[in-house]
C-alpha positions as CSV (number, residue, x, y, z in Angstrom):
1,X,-23.5,-45.0,32.7
2,X,-26.9,-43.8,32.0
3,X,-27.7,-40.9,29.7
4,X,-28.9,-39.0,32.7
5,X,-25.7,-39.6,34.6
6,X,-23.6,-38.6,31.6
7,X,-25.5,-35.3,31.2
8,X,-25.3,-34.6,34.9
9,X,-21.4,-35.2,34.7
10,X,-21.1,-32.8,31.6
11,X,-23.2,-30.2,33.4
12,X,-21.0,-30.4,36.5
13,X,-17.8,-30.1,34.4
14,X,-19.2,-27.2,32.5
15,X,-20.1,-25.3,35.7
16,X,-16.6,-26.1,37.2
17,X,-15.0,-24.8,34.1
18,X,-17.1,-21.7,34.1
19,X,-16.2,-20.9,37.8
20,X,-12.4,-21.6,37.3
21,X,-12.5,-19.4,34.2
22,X,-13.9,-16.3,36.0
23,X,-12.0,-13.2,34.9
24,X,-9.8,-11.4,37.3
25,X,-10.4,-8.0,35.7
26,X,-13.1,-6.3,33.8
27,X,-13.3,-3.2,31.8
28,X,-14.4,-0.1,33.8
29,X,-17.5,1.4,31.8
30,X,-16.8,4.6,30.1
31,X,-13.1,4.4,30.6
32,X,-11.9,3.5,27.2
33,X,-10.4,5.7,24.5
34,X,-9.2,4.9,21.0
35,X,-7.1,7.4,19.0
36,X,-5.3,7.2,15.6
37,X,-2.3,8.9,14.1
38,X,-1.5,8.8,10.4
39,X,2.0,10.1,9.3
40,X,3.8,11.2,6.3
41,X,7.5,10.5,6.1
42,X,7.5,10.1,9.8
43,X,5.7,13.3,10.7
44,X,2.3,13.3,12.1
45,X,-0.2,14.7,9.5
46,X,-3.6,13.6,11.0
47,X,-4.8,12.3,14.3
48,X,-8.2,11.9,15.9
49,X,-10.1,10.3,18.8
50,X,-13.2,8.1,18.5
51,X,-15.8,9.3,21.0
52,X,-17.8,6.1,21.3
53,X,-16.0,2.8,22.0
54,X,-17.9,-0.1,23.6
55,X,-16.8,-3.5,24.5
56,X,-15.7,-6.1,27.0
57,X,-12.4,-6.7,28.4
58,X,-11.9,-9.8,30.6
59,X,-8.3,-10.2,31.7
60,X,-6.9,-12.9,33.9
61,X,-3.3,-12.1,34.4
62,X,-2.5,-15.5,36.1
63,X,-3.9,-17.4,33.1
64,X,-3.9,-14.9,30.1
65,X,-5.2,-17.7,27.7
66,X,-8.6,-17.4,29.4
67,X,-8.8,-13.7,28.8
68,X,-11.2,-12.2,26.0
69,X,-11.4,-8.9,24.5
70,X,-14.1,-7.5,22.3
71,X,-14.3,-3.8,21.2
72,X,-16.7,-2.0,18.9
73,X,-15.8,1.5,17.7
74,X,-18.5,3.8,16.2
75,X,-16.6,5.1,13.1
76,X,-18.8,8.3,12.9
77,X,-17.8,9.3,16.4
78,X,-14.4,10.3,15.1
79,X,-13.1,13.9,16.0
80,X,-9.9,15.3,14.7
81,X,-10.5,18.8,15.7
82,X,-11.0,20.1,12.1
83,X,-14.4,19.6,10.4
84,X,-12.8,19.4,7.0
85,X,-10.6,16.5,8.1
86,X,-13.5,14.9,10.0
87,X,-15.6,14.9,6.7
88,X,-12.8,13.5,4.8
89,X,-11.8,10.7,7.0
90,X,-15.5,9.7,7.6
91,X,-16.2,10.0,3.8
92,X,-16.5,7.2,1.3
93,X,-12.8,6.9,0.2
94,X,-11.7,6.5,3.7
95,X,-13.8,4.9,6.6
96,X,-17.2,5.3,4.7
97,X,-19.1,5.6,7.9
98,X,-22.4,5.7,5.9
99,X,-21.9,2.1,4.8
100,X,-19.6,0.9,7.6
101,X,-20.7,2.4,11.0
102,X,-18.6,0.3,13.1
103,X,-15.1,-1.1,13.4
104,X,-14.5,-4.1,15.6
105,X,-11.6,-6.0,17.3
106,X,-11.9,-9.5,18.8
107,X,-9.1,-11.2,20.5
108,X,-7.9,-14.7,19.5
109,X,-4.8,-15.1,21.6
110,X,-3.5,-13.3,24.5
111,X,0.1,-14.0,25.9
112,X,1.8,-12.5,28.9
113,X,5.2,-10.9,28.2
114,X,6.0,-10.0,31.8
115,X,4.2,-9.0,35.0
116,X,2.7,-6.0,33.4
117,X,2.7,-6.5,29.6
118,X,0.6,-8.6,27.2
119,X,0.7,-9.3,23.5
120,X,-2.9,-9.5,22.1
121,X,-3.5,-11.0,18.6
122,X,-6.9,-10.8,17.1
123,X,-9.1,-9.8,14.2
124,X,-9.6,-6.2,13.3
125,X,-12.6,-5.5,11.1
126,X,-12.9,-2.1,9.2
127,X,-15.0,-1.5,6.1
128,X,-16.1,-5.3,6.2
129,X,-12.6,-6.4,5.8
130,X,-11.0,-8.4,8.5
131,X,-7.2,-8.6,9.1
132,X,-5.0,-10.1,11.8
133,X,-3.4,-7.5,14.2
134,X,-1.1,-7.6,17.2
135,X,-1.7,-5.3,20.1
136,X,1.0,-4.6,22.7
137,X,-0.7,-3.7,26.1
138,X,1.0,-2.5,29.4
139,X,-0.6,-2.1,32.8
140,X,0.5,1.1,34.5
141,X,0.6,-0.8,37.8
142,X,1.8,-4.3,38.8
143,X,-1.6,-6.3,38.6
144,X,-0.2,-8.7,41.2
145,X,-0.2,-6.2,44.0
146,X,-3.8,-5.2,43.4
147,X,-6.8,-6.0,45.5
148,X,-10.3,-6.7,44.2
149,X,-12.1,-3.5,43.2
150,X,-9.0,-1.5,42.5
151,X,-8.6,0.4,39.2
152,X,-5.8,-0.6,36.9
153,X,-5.0,2.0,34.2
154,X,-3.6,0.5,30.9
155,X,-2.4,1.6,27.6
156,X,-2.0,-0.3,24.3
157,X,-0.7,0.3,20.8
158,X,-1.3,-1.3,17.5
159,X,-0.7,-0.4,13.7
160,X,-2.5,-1.4,10.6
161,X,-2.1,-0.9,6.8
162,X,-4.8,1.3,5.2
163,X,-4.4,-0.6,1.9
164,X,-5.3,-3.9,3.6
165,X,-8.6,-2.4,4.6
166,X,-9.1,-0.5,1.3
167,X,-9.0,2.9,3.2
168,X,-8.0,5.7,0.9
169,X,-6.0,3.9,-1.7
170,X,-5.7,7.0,-3.8
171,X,-4.8,9.1,-0.8
172,X,-1.1,10.1,-0.8
173,X,-1.0,12.8,2.0
174,X,-0.5,10.0,4.7
175,X,1.7,6.8,4.7
176,X,0.0,3.5,4.5
177,X,0.5,2.5,8.2
178,X,-2.0,4.0,10.8
179,X,-1.0,3.8,14.4
180,X,-3.6,3.3,17.1
181,X,-3.4,4.1,20.8
182,X,-5.8,2.7,23.3
183,X,-6.3,3.9,26.9
184,X,-8.5,2.7,29.6
185,X,-9.0,1.2,33.1
186,X,-10.0,-2.2,34.2
187,X,-11.4,-3.3,37.6
188,X,-9.4,-6.0,39.3
């Protein structure tokens, strides 16, 4: 086999793989929302919504291992409803938005639990520290019954340790665990 034939074969294989890996769903622009809740002794003491979330969700429900998720959150876009709390959470001891303007999540493994549920394992980066997290996601409709172009609302949850990301180590008004809630729509 000549080098030219070998390269042509490689190119053909790459194109075939790209076509077969085409996602069945993509994130609907402007449809994502990420919120957080921090509790103290099981009672919610702080919560807020990040106003600017960007990213790409490419889900293939038939072959979840082909799916990819990448999200970027602008940390300064946090709104808790109280200017004092906003300033504190955005400050140096917590998110330190001046030095760390974004938080990111990149999926590494996506597994299907059932017809509407996925477990997404990936890397969450906050304050230049990266930790593994697991996200549980559920579609609000059965993806198998959808036609191309239809909207599929979803919701997801995750939790992380503040201490693992060096967020507010000296803050004792909230527990270590922070809960995240993610909502959005994808186009099938």
